[in-house]
N, C-alpha and C positions, 0 to 999 in steps of 0.2 A: 941799699939796704939790706938789713939783718933779718935774717932766715934763722924759722925753725924749721927745725925738724921734728915728722908727727914721725909715730910708735903705732907699727902693723895695723893693735887693733883702733887705735880714732880716724885713719882714713877713712874713714869709711865716711865718713861726716866730713873729709872734706877733697872730696870727688878723688879718690884714692890720688893723691898728691903727695908725697913724700919728705918733700921739703913748700913749704911755705913761704914768701917774702914776706914779707913785715917794715913797717916805722912805729919809730919809736924814743925817746929817751929816755926810761928804762923796762923792764923785763914787764912788767904792770903796762904797761902802754902797750907794748910786745905783742903780749895777749888780749890785752882788748881790742886790739888792728886785727890778731886771729880770729876772733871770737865777732869780729866785728864782716869777716868774713867769710866766715865759714859758724852763726851761728848756733846751725844743730850739736858747737860744742860746750859752748857756753854752759849746760847743765853737767858737762861728762870733767868739765873744768875746775869752775866752780859749785859755791857752796852759800847762799844768804854772802853774793860778790867778792869773796876769800877764796885763795886757790886751794883746793880738796887737797889736806892732808900726804892724802894717799898721791900724789899728784908729787914729780920731783919734775925739777926745772932746773935744765945747765946751765951754763955759758961755761963753755970748752971744756976745762974736766972741771971746774966749780961751780958745786952746789952751792944755789943761792941761795938755801938757808944760814949759809953759814958767811951771807955777806947779809946786804939788806933786804932780803927780799924781793916783794915785788919793788919794791923798791934802788933795786938797784942800776944802778945807772949804766947802758951800756955805746959796743960805738956803733957806729953805719952799718962800720958791715961783720957788724957780729954773728956769733953763731950760737943758735938756745939747740938747748935738745928736748921736749916735753919727758919723761920716764918715767911711766905707771909702771907703783910698787905690786908688789904678784908675792898674794900668802898659800904658800901652802902646808903640808898636815899631813 
């Protein structure tokens, strides 16, 4: 199964799990499986069923925005990371 690494601020919504096993053929499928397991995550990752602009997802070191976005195909043993953007002043 693929896995998604959860950033510390979002672990409160995954029962403090740092990594979650997911299934799916694409990044979007994997994220859907993730929010299926942890529904409270959905509002933090998606808006109007689209990935929020400040949520970055990587496969290994590749940003999915430079691939096919949530339609990017993944291997069964893929390692994904969610990295929320941080703004400062």
